[in-house]
C-alpha angles and dihedrals in degrees: 000000000000115000122262114288094048117109117216111236095188135249124345125191126193135160085273092062139259126332143161116249120222132196129202127180092225105026102041120215136342138172132226110203117223107212119165111279096026113139113240120187128156145150116219120235130242096275142012115243132209107253094213124221131319113210129164091357095306134097124233111200120238104271093221099036090237123196120235124207116253092236096055117109092212121061093209129099117234094262095049090045090053092050091047091055094045090085107023134129090210090055093044091243098115104060092148095070104130096197122110115255133208123221111216141186111217123199121212104154139347105299091005106107124142133195123225146150132239135177109267091227091064090072096217097311089129089065091053090051090052093048093237108175090206139357146176130207115237104185147337132223148104118336096254092048090051091049091049091051091050089053093048091052090053095046099041103033103021092240107158124220092215143006138177112306092222089067091058092048094051094053095063096076097102108352118223117256114280093239091056090051091048092050093052092047092048092053092051092043089056093049091047095051090052094056118115117229100044111144115264090222091064112097111221114236126203121252103262109158118215119202125200101200094111091047100047097040092210090156087077092067126097125222095268136045138158128232118236120229110201123216135163114299098005124138130224117188130174143085130279118266102169142341125211118175107313094340118104115193116206137184110217128218089260093053100259121137114226136182119221114192101216090203086068091047089060113101097031122113098212129187126214114274112249120249112284094017119150131207111277099167117115112266123201135182117267092238088064092064112139126213110313097181126237118308 
């Protein structure tokens, strides 16, 4: 864990793997990698802060230092969230982005495949952030061509661009075999490529499935785990078993397997758990998950 004074800004994926991102008013940003086996022990602070806005690779602090509720998925206040979405590809408010974009099909469960777009330069990191177990690229081209293709897939084939996050989470235990995922993606890829009305500026890409089993390490998980609810002054102590998207799976000192949603860890200013500390955070069953929004 980062020392006291550092604000957690949530999960961060790169081609090097998962990490937690930290912010400090004097020292800037740092990352704490989350490889399997890493000890993770912290005590949350007295309040959860708005993390402000990240733009052009830099954070701007929340101008009013707003507090965010512990139960919120996002660690932004309403005003910072509005500013964040005012120039965002995801919110369709940044249509002038000149970078090439990839259109993908992401597999989460049998019959649960979504379409999406991601900047080509991100090299598939968006799929890691979304906890896709497998994916294929469908095409590559300008942003508006990629957006048009995403819309055609939804209208013609009924492929959604988002669905409840809890559905993705439930399908990981255990994940379907990689060959079954690849076959379902290949069938949809073929149907998609045959559709009329795809933009001419979109370069067709071959069906080359990518699987994330070796990155997420979900084979280390047992059949049951609890979900951590963070609150002021609670402790979470264990070591990392697996990470999928924003979800960090831990094994505690008493042998329990827990899931910490790192999106909900964002905004806390935690301190390191003292030696011998045990997990005191509230733990609930996965089937009690409330609305997580669309993702």
